N, C-alpha and C positions, 0 to 999 in steps of 0.2 A: 561756557555757560553753566554746565553742570557742576563744575568745581566751585563756582562762585555764587550759586543760587542762595539767596538769604532764606532763613527759616529752616528749610530742609537740607541745607548744604551738606550735613554729615551723611545723610542717606544717599544724596545724589552723587557724592564723591565715589561711592562704590560703583555706581552706574557709569560715572565718567571714566573710572579706571578700566572698566570693562570695554567700553567704547574705544578707549585709547589703545588697549592691547590688541583688539581685534583689528582696528584700523592699521596698526603698525605691521601686523602679519599681512594685511592686504597690500600695504606699501611695499613690503619685501617681495611679494609675488610680481608686483609691477616692475620693480628694479630687475628682478631676475630675467624678465622677458623684454625689458626695454633695450633696443639696439644701442642707444647713446650711452646707457649706463654700462653695458657690457663691453663697449669699445674703449672705455676709459680704465687704465690700470689702477688709477687712484680710486675710482668708484668701486671696482671690484675688491680692492683691498679694504675699503671702508665697509662694504657689504659683508666681508668675511669676519670682521672683528666688532662691528657695532651690532649689538643684540637687538633685532627688530622682531623676531619670532619668539615671543614670551607668552606661552599659552597656558602653562600649568597653573598660574594664579587665577585664571578666569573662573574656574569651578568654585574655589573657595569664595571669590568675590561675588558670585551669583547667590551663594548661600548667605553670606553676610549681609548682602543687600536685602534679600528676602526677610532675614531675621531683624534687621534694623527697622523695616517697615512694620512688621508684625508686632515687635516689642518696643513700644515707645521708651526712649531713654536709654536703650541698649547701646553699649559701646564695646568696641574691640579692645582687647587687652593683651598682655604678654603671653598669655596661655594660648592664644590663637595663632601665634607665629608658626607653630609646627605645620600648620596647613600650607604654608608657603615654602616649606623646605624642599618639596619635589621640584621647585623652579630650577634646581640644578640640572635637571633633565634637559631643559631648554638651553642652558648655558654651555653644555659640554662641547658642541661644535665650535663655538666662539672661542672657548678656552684653548681648544686644540689648535685653532688658527693662530692665536696669540703665542702659544708655546712654540709653534713652528717658526714664527717670524722672529721671536727672541733668540731661539736657538740658531736660526739662520744668520742673523746679524752678529751674534757672538761666536759664530763659526764652530758651534757645538753639535750641529745637526747637518747631515749631508744635504746639500742644496738640491733636493728632489722633492717637489711638492705633490707629485702624483699619488703616493701612498696616503698622504695626509688628506688630499682632496677626495680620494676614493672612500676613505674612512668617514669623512664628514658627509658625503653624499648618502652612503649606506645608512649612516646614523640617522640623518634627517628623514629618510624614508620610513624607518620603523619607529622613530620617536612619536609619530602621529598616533600610535596605538596607546600608549599611556596618556597622551593628551586627550584623546577621544574618551577613554575610560574615565579619566578624572572628571571631565565636564559632565559626563553621563551620571556618575555617582552623585555628584554635588546637585545636579538638576533633580534627581529622585529624592535626595534629602530635603531640597527646597520644596518640592511638591508635597512631601509628607508634612512638612512644617505648616504649609498652607492648609492641608486637610485637617490637621489637629486644631488649628486656630482659624476655623472657617469664618468668613465674614462676607457681607454683600455690598459693602461700600465700593467707591470708585478705586481705591487703592488695591483692594483685594482682586477686583475684576482685571485691574492692570497687571497685577502679579501673575494671575493665571494666564493671561495672554502672553506675557513675557516668558514664562516657563514653557508654554506651548510653542511659541515661535522658536525658541532655542532648541527644543526637542525636535522640531521639524528640520532645523538645520543639522542637528546631529544625524538625523536619518539620511539626509542628502549627502553629508560628509562620509557616512558609513558606505553608502552605495558607491561612492567614488573611490574610497580608500581600499576596498577589498580587491578590485582588479589592479589598483595602483601597487599594492604590495606583492602581487604575483609577477615575478620577473618576465614571464612571456607576454603579459598583457600590459606591462608598464609603459614601454616605449610607444607601442601602437596607440594606447590611450591618450598619451600626451600629444602625439602627432595629429590625432584626429580632432580632439577637443580642447587640449591644453588644460589649463586650471579653471576655465570659465565656469564649469558646473558647480564649483565650489565658491569661486570668487563673486559671481553675480549674486547668489543668495547671501553671501556675507556682506556685501555692499548694501543690499536691501536691508538686512538686519541691523547694520551700523546705523543708518539713517532713521529706521523705524523706532528702534528702541531708544536712541538718543533724543529724538524730537518728541516722541510720544511720552517718554518717561519724564522729560522736562516739563511738558505741558500738564501732565497729570498732577504734579506736585505744585506747579505754579498756580493753577486754578483750584485744585482740590483742597489744599491747605487753607486758602483764604475762605472758601465756602464752608469748610468744616468749622473754622474759628467763628464765623458769623453765626452758624447754627447753634454752636455750643454757647456763645454769649447770649443768643436770643432766649435760651432756656433758663438763664440764671438772672436774678434780679440785681439791681445796683447794690443792694445791701449785702448780697452774697459775694458780689465782686470785692466790696470793701472788706468783708470778713475774711475772704481768701487772702487778700494782701496782708492783712494783720497777721494771719497764721503764718504765711511765708516769711514775713519780716521777723517774727518771733523765732521762727525755726533757725534763721540765719544768725540773728543778732544775739539771741539768748542761749540757744542750744548749740550754735556753732557747727551746724551740720556740714557745712561746706569744708570742714577739715577732713572729712572722709574722702579719700582719694577715689573710691569707687562709687561715689554718689551719683545717683541717676534719677530720672523722673519718677520711676516706679517707687523708689524708696521715699522720695518726698511726698508723693500722693498717699502712701500708706500712713506716713506720720501724721498728716493732717486730715486723713480719712476723706479725701475728695478724689474724684476720677482724674487720671492723668490729662485727659483732654481739657478738663476745666482749668487745671493748673497752667497748661500750655496756652490756652486761650487768654487767660488773665495776664500772663507774662507778656504775650505778644501784643495784645491790644492796649493794655494799660501802661506797661513799662516799655513797649517797643523793644523787647529783648527775647532772644531765644533762651531756652533753659540753660545752656552752656554759658552763654554771655552773662546771664544773671549770676550763676554760681561763681563763675571766674571773676567777676567784679568784686565779690566779697574776698576771694582769695588774694587778689591783687592788693586790695585795701589792707588786708591782714599782713601781707608781706611788707607793705610800706611802713606799717606800725612797728613790726617785729625787727626790721633791719636796722633801725636807729636805736634800739635798746642795747644797753651796755652788756647785758648778760648773754648776748648771742654772738660775741666777738669770736668765739671758738668754732663757729659754723660758717661753712661756705655759703655762697648765695643759693646754690642748689639745695643745701641742707635746710636753709630757712624756707625755701619754696616747698619742699617736701613737708615741712612742719605746718605749712599753711594750706595743705590739701592737694597740691599739684602731685601728679603720679609720675612725671618725667621732667627732666631739665629742658628737653626740646619743646614740649608743649607749654612749659612755663615761659621760656624765652619768647616764643611766638605770641602768646596771649598778652604778656607784659608789654611787648613792643606795640601791639595792636591798640591796647588801652591807654598807654602813656605816651607813645611816640618816641620813646628811648629804650635802650637796652638796660637790664637791671643794674649793671656796673656803673652805668652813667648816672642812674638815679641815686644809687648809694653814694657816689662821689659827691653829687650835688647837695645831698642833705647832711653829710658828715664832714664836709670840708669847712 
C-alpha cells in the first residue's frame, strides 16, 4: 500500500522501505527461534545466506523521508548513495557464510563450520552497536531538520510523532543491548526474556508507523489540495495552467534532469502547493507524471529524427531530461505500454 500510494507515492516509498526492513529483521528473529525452521537443514542454510537483517539503511531512509515531506519536490540523487555504503556492515555475516559454502563445495576450505559460525555469532552481537548509532544519528538529524523548518500542519505533527516513536524504540533497544553485549549477562538475559523486549515494541512500531503514515497522506493531501484550491479563483487556476504550459512548451524546462517542484514554482512565482493542487485537480497528474509526460513526448519526436542516429536510446533519453536509463525505461513503459526499443522499431520500420 505504501509503495503504490498515488500522489505521495515517492514520499511513502521511503516509509515503505523502512517498514519492510524492520519487518524483515523481525521475521529473522522469528526464524531464529522457530523449532520448525531450526529443524530443517535447508531452512538454516537459507537463513545463513539470505540477508534479512539489513538495518544500516534505516537511518538514512528516516532522514530522506523527513526531508521529502518538508521539502516538496525534493528527490534523492546519486550524491546520496554514500549514505547507504555502511550497509556492508549488515552483509558481512552473509558474505562469510557464502564464502564458506563456496569454499566447502570447491574443497578449498576445511569442512569445519564451527570457527565460521563463531565469527558470525560474535559479529552479529557487536554489529548492533553501529546499527544503533546510525539510526540515532539520523534521527537527530531528522529532528533538527524539523526544528529548522517548523510547521503546525498534520504532516509536521506526524513527523514529530514518527521521530519520537523511533527515539523511544531506540531507548528500549539500548536498555536491552547493554546487558546483551556483556558476556556474563548475555545468556541469562536470552534465557529469561529472549528477544521479546525488543521484538514486541518493534512489531508495534511496524504497524503503527505503516498504518498511521499511510492514513496521514491518504487523507491529509486531499484536504490540503481542497484548501489550496478554495483559496484560488478559477481565473488564477487558468493562469497557472497557461504559465505551466508555457514553461514546458516554450522554455522546455523539462530538459533539466534535476527539475523539481521548487524550481517550477520559482519560475512562475507561485507557491509549490498551488502548483501541486492545480496539477492534481485539473490535470489529474502528480508533478513527476506531468514532467515525464513532456520528456516522453520529446523522446518520441527525437528518436525518429535522422540526426540522432549516432545516439543510443539512453543517450536520446538523457537529452530529453531523464537522469538515468532505469527511470527512463520504467516511465516510458508506464506511459506507452511498450519498451523504448519496441517503440523505435515500430516508428522506423
